[in-house]
C-alpha positions in Angstrom: 0.1 -0.1 0.0 1.5 3.3 -1.1 1.1 6.3 1.4 0.4 9.6 -0.5 2.1 13.2 0.9 -0.6 15.5 1.5 1.6 18.1 2.6 2.7 21.4 1.0 6.0 21.9 0.4 7.6 25.2 1.1 7.6 26.7 -2.3 3.4 25.3 -3.0 2.4 27.8 0.1 4.5 31.1 -0.7 3.6 30.6 -4.6 -0.4 30.4 -3.2 0.8 33.2 -0.9 1.4 35.6 -3.4 -0.9 34.1 -5.8 -3.7 34.9 -3.5 -2.3 38.3 -2.4 -2.1 39.5 -6.0 -5.5 38.0 -6.7 -7.0 40.0 -4.0 -5.0 43.1 -5.4 -5.9 42.9 -8.9 -9.8 42.5 -7.8 -9.8 45.5 -5.9 -8.1 47.4 -8.5 -10.5 46.0 -10.9 -13.6 47.2 -8.7 -12.0 51.0 -8.1 -10.6 51.3 -11.8 -14.8 50.2 -13.0 -15.9 52.5 -10.7 -13.4 55.4 -11.5 -15.1 54.9 -14.9 -18.6 54.3 -14.7 -19.0 57.3 -12.0 -17.3 59.4 -14.2 -14.5 60.4 -12.3 -12.0 59.6 -15.2 -13.5 60.4 -18.8 -13.1 57.6 -21.5 -11.5 57.5 -24.6 -14.2 56.1 -26.5 -17.5 58.5 -25.0 -19.8 55.8 -23.0 -22.4 56.8 -25.4 -20.8 55.1 -28.6 -19.2 52.1 -26.8 -22.4 49.3 -28.3 -21.8 50.7 -31.9 -17.8 48.8 -31.3 -18.9 45.3 -29.7 -19.9 43.6 -32.6 -16.8 44.4 -34.7 -13.8 41.9 -35.1 -10.4 43.3 -32.8 -8.7 45.2 -36.0 -11.9 46.8 -37.1 -12.4 47.7 -33.6 -8.5 49.2 -33.4 -8.9 51.5 -36.9 -12.3 52.6 -35.6 -11.0 53.6 -32.3 -7.8 55.4 -33.5 -9.5 57.1 -36.7 -12.8 58.3 -34.4 -10.5 59.5 -31.3 -6.9 59.0 -31.0 -5.4 60.0 -34.6 -2.1 57.9 -34.0 0.1 57.2 -36.5 -0.1 53.3 -35.9 -2.9 51.5 -34.4 -3.3 50.9 -30.5 -2.0 47.5 -30.4 0.1 45.6 -27.7 1.3 47.3 -24.6 0.5 51.2 -26.2 -3.0 51.3 -23.9 -0.2 52.4 -21.2 0.1 55.7 -22.7 -3.9 55.9 -22.3 -3.8 55.0 -18.6 -5.4 58.8 -17.7 -8.3 57.8 -19.2 -10.7 55.7 -17.3 -11.7 52.8 -20.0 -8.1 52.2 -20.2 -7.6 52.1 -16.6 -9.3 49.1 -16.1 -6.6 47.6 -18.2 -4.0 47.9 -15.2 -6.0 45.4 -13.1 -5.7 42.8 -15.8 -2.1 43.4 -16.2 -1.7 42.5 -12.8 -3.6 39.5 -12.5 -1.9 38.1 -15.9 1.2 39.2 -14.3 1.5 37.3 -10.6 1.9 34.2 -12.2 5.3 35.1 -13.1 5.9 37.3 -9.5 4.9 33.4 -8.2 7.2 31.7 -10.3 10.1 34.0 -9.4 9.7 34.2 -5.9 10.1 30.5 -5.7 12.9 29.8 -7.7 15.2 30.9 -5.0 13.9 28.0 -2.8 14.4 25.3 -5.3 18.1 26.0 -5.9 18.4 26.1 -2.0 16.9 23.0 -1.4 19.2 21.6 -4.9 16.4 21.1 -6.8 18.2 22.5 -9.7 16.2 21.1 -12.6 13.2 22.5 -11.3 14.3 25.1 -10.4 15.8 25.8 -14.0 12.4 24.8 -15.2 10.4 27.0 -13.4 13.2 30.1 -13.7 12.6 29.0 -17.7 8.9 29.7 -17.3 8.9 32.7 -15.8 11.0 34.1 -18.6 9.0 32.8 -21.1 5.8 34.2 -19.3 7.8 37.6 -19.0 9.0 37.4 -22.9 5.5 36.9 -24.4 3.9 39.6 -22.0 6.3 42.0 -23.3 4.8 41.1 -26.9 9.3 40.4 -28.0 7.9 36.5 -28.7 5.3 37.6 -31.6 3.8 34.8 -33.4 1.0 33.9 -36.0 -0.1 36.4 -38.4 -2.0 38.7 -36.1 
């Protein structure tokens, strides 16, 4: 008969703790940024009265329309260009999404030292590689596909 170890490792507990805090921070910020938007505290790029006319559009067509009608940038607002617009209520909402998306990278990076400290080099290298790949993917440097 085999015995199963049901105890979490230190790394698992640390990962879960950071993930929980990041999730609550992102959730809190999502509520705050949405409130700033719906309570008209920050102006939007796209007027609230016009939003529904863009919902059915494919992403590319939406970006062209938004750029043509409101931004007038030389290039379409893609990738991390939304950072230039966080002073607007409709784009400030992207900050908590980025936090929620990025908290996993922070979790991975936080457990790497513990993995190497207990001489689990293979798992440490895989975890570090995963964090690097996720970071590169989030940065937009690993652009793939035709989009």
